[in-house]
BALO-600644 format. One record per atom (N, C-alpha, C): residue in three letters; y, x, z. Coordinates in steps of 0.05 Angstrom, whole numbers, plus 5000, padded with zeros to 4 digits. Each point is the difference from the previous one (the first is absolute). Layout:
! residues N
alaYXZ/...
! end
This chain:
! residues 521
unk650776938899/unk502650144995/unk500950145025/unk501350244996/unk501150155022/unk502849915006/unk500649995026/unk502749915009/unk501950245000/unk502349954988/unk502250204999/unk502149915020/unk500950175018/unk502149945018/unk502750034987/unk501749805002/unk502650004988/unk502250055021/unk501650194995/unk502150095019/unk502749984986/unk501749825010/unk502749964988/unk502150165014/unk501750144985/unk502250155012/unk502749924988/unk500149754991/unk502649894989/unk502250025020/unk499449955025/unk502149995021/unk500950275009/unk498650214991/unk500850285007/unk500650164975/unk497950064985/unk500450164975/unk501649844980/unk499549744998/unk501549834981/unk502949995006/unk500750015026/unk502949995007/unk501450264993/unk498550214994/unk501350254992/unk500850014971/unk499449784986/unk500849984972/unk503049964997/unk501250124980/unk502949974996/unk500749714995/unk502049915015/unk500949724996/unk498549805016/unk498150085017/unk498449815016/unk500850035029/unk500649775012/unk500649995029/unk499149735011/unk498150015018/unk499049755013/unk501349975027/unk500949765006/unk500949945027/unk497649965017/unk500449975026/unk497849945019/unk498649744992/unk501649804993/unk498949744992/unk498450034974/unk501050164982/unk498650054974/unk497350135006/unk499950205017/unk497550145006/unk497949815012/unk501049835018/unk498149815013/unk499049804980/unk501749914981/unk499249814980/unk497950124982/unk500450254992/unk498150144983/unk497450045014/unk500150075026/unk497550045016/unk498449755000/unk501349775004/unk498649745000/unk498649954973/unk501550074979/unk499049964972/unk497550184995/unk500250255009/unk497750194995/unk497649925017/unk500549905024/unk497849905016/unk498649774987/unk501549824989/unk498949774986/unk498450094975/unk501050214987/unk498550114977/unk497350115009/unk499950105025/unk497450105010/unk499750305001/unk502250154999/unk499850295001/unk499050095027/unk498750245001/unk498850105025/unk502150125018/unk501850154989/unk502150145016/unk502849954988/unk501949965018/unk502849994993/unk501550205015/unk500950214987/unk501650215013/unk502849905005/unk500950005025/unk502549875007/unk502450184997/unk499750265000/unk502350184998/unk499650255016/unk501950194997/unk500050255015/unk501349945027/unk498349985020/unk500949895026/unk502450155012/unk500150264996/unk502150165013/unk502650024984/unk500149864977/unk502350044982/unk502549855009/unk499749755009/unk502349845008/unk499249765016/unk501949875012/unk499549785018/unk498749764986/unk500849954975/unk498949784985/unk497050014998/unk498950244997/unk497150034998/unk498749935026/unk501150085023/unk498949935026/unk500149705003/unk502249874993/unk500249715002/unk498049864983/unk499450114976/unk498049884983/unk497349995014/unk499250225012/unk497350005013/unk499949805023/unk502249975015/unk500149815022/unk499749714989/unk501549944978/unk499949734989/unk497449954985/unk499050204987/unk497549974985/unk497749935018/unk500150105025/unk497849935019/unk499949715006/unk502249864995/unk500249715006/unk499249824976/unk499550134977/unk499449854976/unk497349865000/unk498250105015/unk497349885000/unk498550044974/unk500250244989/unk498750054974/unk497049965002/unk498849894979/unk497249935000/unk498250204986/unk501150144980/unk498350184984/unk500750295001/unk502550065005/unk501050284998/unk500650125028/unk499850275001/unk500850145024/unk502550164995/unk501949975017/unk502650154997/unk499550295008/unk501250184984/unk499650295004/unk502750135006/unk500150165021/unk502350175005/unk499750264986/unk502150104989/unk499950254985/unk501650225014/unk499050244999/unk501550235012/unk498850264991/unk501250225010/unk499150264992/unk498650145023/unk498550214994/unk498850165020/unk502250135017/unk499250105024/unk502050105018/unk501650244988/unk502450035009/unk501650234992/unk498750265009/unk500550214985/unk498850265007/unk501050115027/unk502449915008/unk501250105025/unk499849815023/unk498249804999/unk499749815022/unk497149945005/unk499449895023/unk497349925006/unk499649704992/unk497649914999/unk499549724992/unk501249815020/unk499950075026/unk501149825020/unk503049974999/unk501450204989/unk502950004998/unk501049934972/unk498249964981/unk500849964972/unk501249724996/unk502349994988/unk501449744996/unk498449824981/unk499250114977/unk498649844980/unk497449885011/unk498450165013/unk497449905010/unk500549795022/unk501850055018/unk500449815022/unk501449744991/unk501750024979/unk501249764989/unk497849834987/unk498150124987/unk497849854989/unk498449855021/unk499750135023/unk498649865022/unk501549765010/unk502750025000/unk501649785010/unk499849764982/unk499150044975/unk499849784981/unk497649815007/unk498250115016/unk497749855010/unk498349874978/unk499650154978/unk498349914979/unk497250105004/unk498049874988/unk497350095002/unk499450234981/unk501750044980/unk499650214979/unk502550164997/unk499650264996/unk502350184995/unk499250194977/unk502050074984/unk499650204979/unk501650245005/unk498750235001/unk501350265004/unk500150154974/unk502450114993/unk500250174977/unk500150295009/unk498350164988/unk499950285007/unk499950174975/unk500950255003/unk500250194977/unk497250114993/unk499449994973/unk497550124991/unk500450204978/unk502550054992/unk500750204980/unk501150245015/unk498850234997/unk500750235016/unk503050084996/unk501149954976/unk502850064995/unk501849835018/unk499349755004/unk501649835018/unk499850085029/unk497750105007/unk499650095028/unk501950235006/unk499950204982/unk501650255005/unk502949964994/unk500749854979/unk502849984991/unk501549775012/unk498649785008/unk501349775011/unk499749985030/unk497550015009/unk499549995029/unk500950265014/unk499650224985/unk500850265012/unk498150105021/unk497449944996/unk498050095020/unk497650124984/unk498150115015/unk497750134987/unk498149784991/unk498250084982/unk498049814990/unk498149905022/unk499350185018/unk498349935023/unk501449815019/unk502650055004/unk501549835018/unk500149714988/unk500249984974/unk500149734988/unk497349855005/unk497850154999/unk497449875005/unk500049895029/unk501050165018/unk500149915028/unk501849755003/unk502350014986/unk501949775001/unk498749744990/unk498650024978/unk498649764989/unk497949905019/unk498450185011/unk497849925017/unk501049885026/unk502050135012/unk501149895026/unk501349734996/unk501449974978/unk501449744995/unk498049774996/unk497850064985/unk498049794997/unk498749945027/unk499250205014/unk498749975027/unk501849835018/unk502650055000/unk501849865018/unk500049704994/unk500049924975/unk500049724993/unk497249885007/unk497950144994/unk497349905005/unk499649965030/unk501150175017/unk499749975029/unk501349745010/unk501949904984/unk501349755007/unk498649764987/unk497750054988/unk498449784989/unk501049894974/unk501450164984/unk501249914975/unk498450104976/unk499449814982/unk498750084975/unk502050184985/unk499150244992/unk501850194989/unk499350084972/unk502049954982/unk499750084972/unk501650254996/unk498850214988/unk501350254996/unk500750034971/unk502750004994/unk501050044973/unk500450304995/unk498450124984/unk500250284993/unk502150034978/unk502550055008/unk502250014981/unk499750234980/unk500649954975/unk499850204978/unk497250124998/unk498049835006/unk497350125001/unk499150114973/unk500449854979/unk499050094974/unk501450254991/unk502650015003/unk501550254993/unk499150245017/unk499649945026/unk499050215018/unk497350094993/unk498249824992/unk497350074993/unk499950184976/unk501849944981/unk500050164975/unk500650305005/unk501750065020/unk500850285004/unk498450135023/unk499049835019/unk498550115022/unk498049795010/unk497949964985/unk498149785008/unk498750045027/unk499550255007/unk498850055026/unk501749905023/unk502650064998/unk501849915022/unk500449705000/unk500249884977/unk500449714999/unk497649865013/unk497650104995/unk497649895012/unk500050055031/unk501050225008/unk500250065029/unk501749795015/unk502249924987/unk501849805012/unk498549745003/unk498549924980/unk498449755002/unk497950035022/unk498750235002/unk498050045020/unk501249995028/unk502450115004/unk501349995026/unk500549715008/unk501049844981/unk500549725007/unk497449855005/unk498050054984/unk497449865003/unk498750075026/unk500050255008/unk498750085025/unk501549905024/unk502649954996/unk501749895022/unk499649705003/unk498649874981/unk499349725003/unk501449814980/unk501350114980/unk501349824980/unk498049814988/unk500849754996/unk498349794989/unk499950014970/unk502350074988/unk500250004970/unk501550264993/unk499150134979/unk501450234989/unk501249924973/unk502650004998/unk501449914975/unk501150244985/unk499250024975/unk500950224983/unk502549904985/unk502250155003/unk502549924989/unk500850164976/unk500749864978/unk501350134977/unk503049955003/unk501150145019/unk502849945009/unk502050054978/unk499650214984/unk501950054978/unk499449844975/unk497849865000/unk499349834977/unk499550144974/unk499250265002/unk499750164976/unk497250044990/unk498049885013/unk497250054992/unk499149824978/unk497950094986/unk498849854979/unk497449875011/unk499149784988/unk497649875010/unk497550175002/unk499650184981/unk497650175001/unk500150195023/unk502550105007/unk500350185023/unk499549855026/unk501149765001/unk499649835024/unk497049945004/unk498749944979/unk497149945002/unk498450245011/unk500450234988/unk498550245008/unk500550085029/unk502649995008/unk500750095027/unk499049795020/unk500449754994/unk499049785018/unk497050015003/unk498650054979/unk497150025001/unk499150235018/unk501450234998/unk499450225017/unk500449945030/unk502249855006/unk500549925027/unk497949805010/unk499349814983/unk498049805008/unk497350135006/unk499350204985/unk497550145004/unk500050155026/unk502350135006/unk500250175024/unk500249825025/unk501449784998/unk500449825023/unk498649734995/unk497450024995/unk498549764990/unk499949785021/unk500450065026/unk499949805020/unk502749885007/unk502150104986/unk502749905006/unk500949804978/unk501849825008/unk501349834980/unk502350174988/unk499950024973/unk502050154986/unk501949814986/unk502650065002/unk502049834988/unk501750154979/unk501749854986/unk501750114979/unk502849885003/unk502050174997/unk502849915000/unk501450154977/unk500949854980/unk501150124976/unk502849914994/unk501550184988/unk502649944989/unk499950014970/unk502149884987/unk499849934972/unk501750184982/unk500450255007/unk501950174985/unk499050074972/unk497449974995/unk498950044973/unk499049734988/unk500749785013/unk499149734992/unk497049985003/unk498850165018/unk497150005004/unk499149905028/unk501849895015/unk499449935028/unk497649805001/unk500049804983/unk497849815000/unk497550134990/unk500250144978/unk497650144988/unk498950205020/unk501750145014/unk499050195020/unk498649875023/unk501149775009/unk498749855022/unk497249914991/unk499749904976/unk497449914990/unk498150234996/unk501150234992/unk498350244997/unk498950095027/unk501749985021/unk499150075027/unk497849815010/unk500349754994/unk497949805008/unk497450074985/unk500250064975/unk497650074984/unk498650255012/unk501650175013/unk499050255012/unk498949955028/unk500549775011/unk498949945027/unk502049905021/unk502650004993/unk502049905020/unk499749705004/unk500449915024/unk499649725007/unk502449885015/unk502350144998/unk502449915014/unk502350074981/unk501549804991/unk502250044981/unk502649925012/unk502050174998/unk502749945009/unk501849964976/unk501849805002/unk501949944978/unk502149815009/unk501649914981/unk502149815007/unk499949764980/unk501149785008/unk500349774982/unk502050084978/unk499349954975/unk501650064977/unk500550304996/unk498650175016/unk500250294996/unk502750125008/unk501649855016/unk502650115008/unk499650235019/unk501750204999/unk499750225018/unk501950234991/unk500050215015/unk501850234995/unk499650114972/unk502250094988/unk500150114973/unk498949804980/unk497650054990/unk498949824979/unk498149795012/unk499850005026/unk498449795012/unk497250095009/unk498549805009/unk497250045010/unk498049864983/unk497550035007/unk497949844987/unk500649715004/unk499849844979/unk500749725000/unk497649835008/unk500149895024/unk497749845009/unk499649754983/unk502149904987/unk499749764983/unk498450074975/unk499750264994/unk498450084977/unk497350125010/unk500250155022/unk497550135011/unk498049795008/unk500949795013/unk498149795011/unk498449874977/unk501349894980/unk498449874979/unk498350204984/unk500950254997/unk498450204987/unk497450065016/unk500350025026/unk497650045016/unk498149774999/unk501149755001/unk498449765001/unk498749944973/unk501750004978/unk499049904974/unk499050224982/unk500850255004/unk499250214982/unk497950185012/unk500050025027/unk498150185013/unk497949865017/unk500349735003/unk498049845014/unk499950065029/unk502250075013/unk500050075028/unk501349775016/unk499249985025/unk501049795017/unk502750095013/unk502149854995/unk502650065011/unk501249765015/unk500349784986/unk501149755011/unk498349774990/unk500149775014/unk498749774990/unk501349904974/unk498549894981/unk501249924975/unk502449825002/unk499949815020/unk502349825003/unk502550145009/unk499750235014/unk502350165008/unk501150164977/unk498250114983/unk501050154977/unk501649814982/unk499449755000/unk501549814983/unk502949965010/unk500750115023/unk502749985010/unk501650254994/unk498950204986/unk501350254996/unk502749984985/unk500149834980/unk502549964985/unk502149895019/unk499349815016/unk501949885019/unk501050215020/unk498150175010/unk500750215019/unk501950204987/unk499450084975/unk501850184986/unk502849904998/unk500349754991/unk502649884997/unk501549975027/unk498449945021/unk501249975027/unk501350265009/unk498650234996/unk501050265009/unk502450084983/unk499949944974/unk502350064983/unk502549845010/unk499549745006/unk502249835009/unk501250095027/unk498250075019/unk501050095026/unk501550264998/unk499150184982/unk501450254996/unk502349994981/unk500749764990/unk502249964981/unk499750184976/unk497550014990/unk499350174977/unk499349824976/unk500550104976/unk499349854976/unk497050044994/unk498549794997/unk497150034994/unk499650164975/unk497950165000/unk499350164976/unk498449824981/unk501249934977/unk498849814982/unk497250084990/unk499750264993/unk497550094988/unk498150135020/unk500349945025/unk498150105020/unk497249884994/unk497950174999/unk497349894995/unk499249795021/unk498549814991/unk498949795016/unk502149795010/unk502150095014/unk501849815013/unk502749974987/unk500650164980/unk502649984986/unk500149754983/unk502549914995/unk500349754985/unk499050044971/unk500150254990/unk499150054973/unk497150084998/unk498650025023/unk497250105000/unk498249844982/unk500549744997/unk498349824984/unk501849844980/unk502150144991/unk501949874981/unk499350094972/unk499849814981/unk499250064972/unk502349914982/unk500850184982/unk502349954983/unk499250004970/unk498550194991/unk499250014972/unk498449764992/unk500649894977/unk498649764990/unk497050054998/unk499150234990/unk497250074997/unk498650005028/unk501450115020/unk498850025026/unk499749725012/unk502049834997/unk499949735011/unk497849844987/unk499750034974/unk497949864986/unk497350075010/unk499650275005/unk497450095010/unk499549905029/unk502150015017/unk499749925028/unk499349705002/unk501249844982/unk499449725000/unk497049944994/unk498850184984/unk497249974993/unk498150125021/unk500950235011/unk498450125021/unk501850175018/unk500249935025/unk501850145018/unk499450305003/unk497650074996/unk499150285004/unk501050194978/unk501149884978/unk500850174977/unk502350185008/unk501949905016/unk502350175008/unk500649995030/unk498049925016/unk500350005029/unk497650125013/unk500450215017/unk497750145012/unk498949855024/unk501649825013/unk498949825021/unk501649744997/unk499049795013/unk501449745000/unk502450035019/unk502449924992/unk502450045016/unk499949865028/unk498549775001/unk500049865026/unk498450155021/unk498550204993/unk498650165020/unk501950155019/unk502450064990/unk502050135016/unk502449825005/unk499749754994/unk502249815005/unk502250004979/unk499450124977/unk502050024979/unk499449774980/unk501649994978/unk499549804980/unk500550114972/unk498649874981/unk500350074972/unk502649894989/unk501450164984/unk502549914987/unk500050064971/unk500949814984/unk500450054971/unk503050014995/unk500950224989/unk502950054997/unk500949904972/unk502049845000/unk501149894975/unk502250194990/unk499750094975/unk502050174988/unk499749994970/unk501650164986/unk499950014971/unk497450124990/unk498550145019/unk497450114993/unk497849805003/unk500649775010/unk497949805005/unk499049884974/unk497549925001/unk498849854979/unk499549715009/unk498949844984/unk499449725008/unk498249995024/unk498250205002/unk498250005023/unk501450025027/unk502250155000/unk501650035025/unk501249735008/unk501249874980/unk501249745005/unk497949795008/unk497750004986/unk497949825007/unk499050045028/unk499850265008/unk499150065027/unk501949895021/unk502650024994/unk502049885019/unk499849705000/unk499549874977/unk499749714999/unk497549925017/unk497950154998/unk497649955016/unk500650025029/unk501550215007/unk500750045029/unk501749775010/unk501749884982/unk501749785008/unk498549734997/unk497350024993/unk498349764997/unk501049824978/unk501050134979/unk500849854976/unk497950044979/unk499049794988/unk497850024981/unk500650204978/unk498050144991/unk500450204979/unk501049884975/unk502250104989/unk501349894976/unk501050244985/unk498750084979/unk500750244985/unk502749964986/unk500649764990/unk502549954987/unk502350035020/unk499649895024/unk502050025021/unk500450305008/unk497850145002/unk500150285007/unk501650164979/unk499649934975/unk501550134978/unk503049955002/unk500749755006/unk502949935003/unk501250165023/unk498550015022/unk501050145024/unk500450304994/unk498050114987/unk500150294993/unk502450064982/unk500549834980/unk502350054982/unk502649995016/unk500249805018/unk502449975016/unk500450245019/unk497850095012/unk500250235018/unk500950244985/unk499050054976/unk500850234984/unk503049984993/unk500949754993/unk502849964994/unk501850075024/unk499249905023/unk501650055024/unk499950295009/unk497850144997/unk499850285007/unk501750174981/unk500349914975/unk501850154982/unk502949975010/unk500649795015/unk502749965010/unk500450155027/unk497850105011/unk500250155026/unk498649875023/unk498849764996/unk498549885022/unk497450155004/unk499049985025/unk497550135006/unk498649825021/unk497549934995/unk498649815016/unk497950115018/unk499650274999/unk497950125017/unk500649945030/unk502550025008/unk500749965028/unk501449735004/unk499749834980/unk501449735001/unk498049784994/unk497949985016/unk497949814996/unk501149715000/unk502049955017/unk501149735003/unk501549924974/unk501550194989/unk501549944975/unk498049944978/unk497850154999/unk498049954979/unk498749735004/unk499549925025/unk498849745005/unk501849784990/unk502650035005/unk502049804991/unk500249994970/unk499850244987/unk500150024971/unk497749854988/unk497650025011/unk497749864990/unk500549705001/unk501149915022/unk500549715003/unk502149904981/unk502050164994/unk502049934980/unk498849974973/unk498250194992/unk498749984974/unk498149774998/unk498749945022/unk498149775001/unk501549735001/unk502550015007/unk501649755002/unk499649865027/unk499050145020/unk499649885027/unk502150085020/unk501950164991/unk502050105018/unk502149785007/unk500549975025/unk502049815010/unk502150155016/unk502450034990/unk502150155014/unk500749865027/unk500550165020/unk500749905026/unk502849905002/unk501750094981/unk502849925000/unk501250074973/unk502449894995/unk501450074975/unk502650145008/unk500450244990/unk502450155006/unk502449904985/unk502149965014/unk502649934987/unk501650264996/unk500350165022/unk501350254997/unk499650165026/unk500350264999/unk500350165024/unk502350204996/unk501150095023/unk502350174999/unk499950195024/unk500550264995/unk500050195022/unk502750155001/unk500850085023/unk502450155003/unk499750215022/unk500950244994/unk499950225020/unk502950095004/unk500849995025/unk502850065007/unk500050245020/unk501550214992/unk500450225018/unk502849995011/unk500249995026/unk502649985013/unk501250275007/unk502650005007/unk501350255007/unk498850145024/unk498649855017/unk498750115023/unk497450154993/unk499249964974/unk497550124992/unk497649815002/unk500449765011/unk497949815003/unk499349884972/unk497549954996/unk499049874976/unk499149715007/unk501049814985/unk499249725003/unk498849904974/unk497649895002/unk498649914976/unk499349705004/unk500749844980/unk499449725000/unk498749924974/unk498349805001/unk498849894976/unk500149695001/unk500849884979/unk500049704998/unk497949914980/unk498449815008/unk497949904982/unk500449704998/unk500049904976/unk500149714995/unk497649924984/unk498449815010/unk497649934986/unk499449705005/unk498249894985/unk499149725002/unk497150005009/unk499449875022/unk497349975009/unk498549794984/unk497350005003/unk498449804985/unk500749715007/unk501149955024/unk500749735008/unk502849924990/unk501250184983/unk502649934988/unk502450095017/unk499550105024/unk502250085018/unk501150274991/unk502650034998/unk501350254993/unk500650155026/unk499250255000/unk500650185023/unk501950214990/unk502250045016/unk502050204993/unk500650155026/unk498850245003/unk500150145026/unk500950294997/unk500850115022/unk500950285000/unk498250165020/unk499350234991/unk498450185018/unk501450275002/unk499750135023/unk501050275004/unk497750195003/unk500550254994/unk497950205002/unk501150285000/unk498250205002/unk500850285000/unk500650104972/unk499349844980/unk500650074973/unk499649744983/unk500650014974/unk499949764983/unk497249884999/unk498050164999/unk497349894998/unk499249865026/unk500650135023/unk499549895026/unk501549735003/unk502550004991/unk501749765002/unk498849774982/unk499250074976/unk498749804982/unk497549895013/unk498450175011/unk497649925014/unk500649805022/unk502150065016/unk500849835022/unk500949734990/unk501750004978/unk501049754989/unk497849834988/unk498150134986/unk497849854988/unk498349875021/unk499350155021/unk498449895022/unk501549765013/unk502550045006/unk501649795013/unk500049744984/unk500150024974/unk500249774983/unk497449854997/unk497750135006/unk497449884995/unk498349955025/unk500550145022/unk498150005022/unk499749735013/unk502149834999/unk499749735012/unk498049834983/unk500150044974/unk498249854982/unk497350134998/unk500050275001/unk497550154999/unk499850185026/unk499249895022/unk500050165025/unk498250245000/unk498050014982/unk498250234998/unk501450264993/unk502549984988/unk501550244992/unk500750165025/unk500249885023/unk500750145024/unk497950225007/unk497649974990/unk497950195006/unk500150254982/unk501649994979/unk500150224980/unk501850225010/unk499050254998/unk501650235008/unk499850214977/unk502350104992/unk500150224980/unk499250265014/unk498050134990/unk499050255014/unk500550254983/unk500749974974/unk500650234984/unk501749924976/unk501750184992/unk501849954978/unk500450264984/unk499250004975/unk500150254984/unk501649944974/unk501650204992/unk501549994976/unk499350244982/unk499649954975/unk499350214981/unk501649964974/unk501350214991/unk501449994974/unk497950014978/unk500249814981/unk498149984979/unk500750184976/unk502649994992/unk500950164977/unk502350175009/unk499450235012/unk502050165014/unk502250104981/unk499450034974/unk501950124982/unk502449814996/unk499849755008/unk502249814997/unk502150045022/unk499550185019/unk501950065021/unk500449765019/unk502549945006/unk500649785019/unk499449734988/unk499549984973/unk499349754988/unk497049974997/unk498550185013/unk497150004997/unk498749745012/unk497849934989/unk498549775011/unk498450105024/unk499949845021/unk498650075025/unk497849815005/unk497950105013/unk497749835008/unk500149995031/unk499949765011/unk499949975029/unk497349885007/unk498750135019/unk497449915011/unk500549925029/unk499349765007/unk500349905028/unk497249945011/unk499450105023/unk497549935014/unk500649825024/unk498649785001/unk500549805021/unk497449935014/unk500349895024/unk497649925015/unk500649755016/unk497949865006/unk500149785020/unk497950055021/unk499149805013/unk498050045022/unk497350084990/unk499449964975/unk497250044990/unk499750194977/unk502150064985/unk499650174976/unk502650154992/unk499750184981/unk502150164989/unk500149974970/unk502349984988/unk500249974971/unk502450154989/unk499850064975/unk502250154987/unk501249844977/unk502650034995/unk501449874978/unk501850204986/unk500849934975/unk501550194984/unk502349864985/unk502250144996/unk502249914984/unk501150234985/unk501149954975/unk501150214983/unk502649904988/unk502050175001/unk502649934988/unk501850254999/unk502149994983/unk502050215001/unk501749985026/unk499949775012/unk501549945025/unk498050005023/unk500450195019/unk498150025022/unk499949755018/unk502349865001/unk500049755016/unk498249794987/unk500349984973/unk498349804986/unk497150075002/unk499350264997/unk497250085002/unk498949945028/unk501750045020/unk499249945027/unk499649705004/unk501849844988/unk499949715002/unk497349904988/unk499350114976/unk497549914988/unk497650055018/unk499950245012/unk497850075018/unk500049835025/unk502449945011/unk500349835024/unk499049724994/unk500849894977/unk499249734993/unk497049984997/unk498850204986/unk497150004996/unk498650015027/unk501150165019/unk498850025027/unk499949725014/unk502349864998/unk500149745013/unk498249804985/unk500150004974/unk498449824984/unk497050045005/unk499250255002/unk497250065005/unk499149905027/unk501750045021/unk499449915027/unk499649695000/unk501849864986/unk499849715000/unk497549904985/unk499450144978/unk497649944984/unk497550055017/unk500150225015/unk497750075017/unk499649795021/unk502249915012/unk499849795021/unk499049744989/unk500749944975/unk499149754988/unk496950024995/unk499150244992/unk497150034996/unk498549975026/
! end
């Protein structure tokens, strides 16, 4: 198998995505994660843009990375300066990295309209900039910006730019689809022409996703001879994003038979994807291929029945190859096969009669507005209730919430919970919070944590409210989904009522009950 070099630009191009901002600590944490994944290059940022980027390179040098090389990014010299006086080039040198990436113009329109110099002057600029870095012993990657668009209108000049960089000593020539407007067949033909002309050079590809073809274009370039791929984790990047390495990597490994990462490292891709989403405070993309939560989720009863008989019927690879897992979604569309699959997963003996009872109850509840796709814990408790093995952790006597707004504008929220523990002790406590649900959560925890200390490990990480029957107006039924986690896992619970407090209480109670049941197991 041929080795493909993987170049990550999450910390530079990814940070240009709308709504994304990494602190210095965030960037260092992501760099450690990408090094553990085993990527060849980690682009740290545009060195001359701000002080944080310079600090990153200083701190990254102390990380002791084992697999990846940190890359400083910058542009070719300005048309009105020499290389020795150019801020971008000299700032890259101060980063003291072994590798640097230079971006240069390869579209004649950009040269004349943006740089404001002649086409020949741009060739000199590119050559001198590469030579300057090479004289300092730095591996130099030349990113030919807008190469594909430039090639379409003036192929001779676009090739001259690559030749200037190559003759000056560039180690890699990267062809950029900067506007993200190319189609895979165009990328293949142009990349093949470049690979034939520069057969002794390593050719790379850098794509954007403005036509939703960034991944396809990267794979087309590899098929044409490129052996260096640039992209970002989760495809984050400016405008519509970049090629998604979480999709590119398994496609190269499993679909094209090329060497990219060791199999045990590819198995961490789902974890890496979630880590970057979490660090960036971004919501994970559920239907992302390979690593999304829905990538191996089956809902239709016919599909589930087939997958139970043969995994290959509706799965193109085994989910564990990328660190993901198979999920069977419980809904009104489910058949007995879906319920049986969940019973098997819970290591409960196959029981078709039990499955039928569960399915009927699920359909009844979903008609009321319940939804169990994102509430695995509530479904687990439902099964135990139908089986007769459910043991409540407490008996509710009553709860009460009050929200008081004072003349000063301050809001005060209190919740009182009165319940009976399994040992017969009655707890009657008050909790305060930022709102009624938060106050109820505080009161419930306070009343139980001495008897069930494991509750202290539970943290609410998401809370969603959805109106089920909007036409009822303010009397509409609402569905509340709560996502909770402890030190080892994440689970979802659901509640439905015309009263949002009651719906929230149902979901809160299920969350606590599931945690206690999990601890007992």
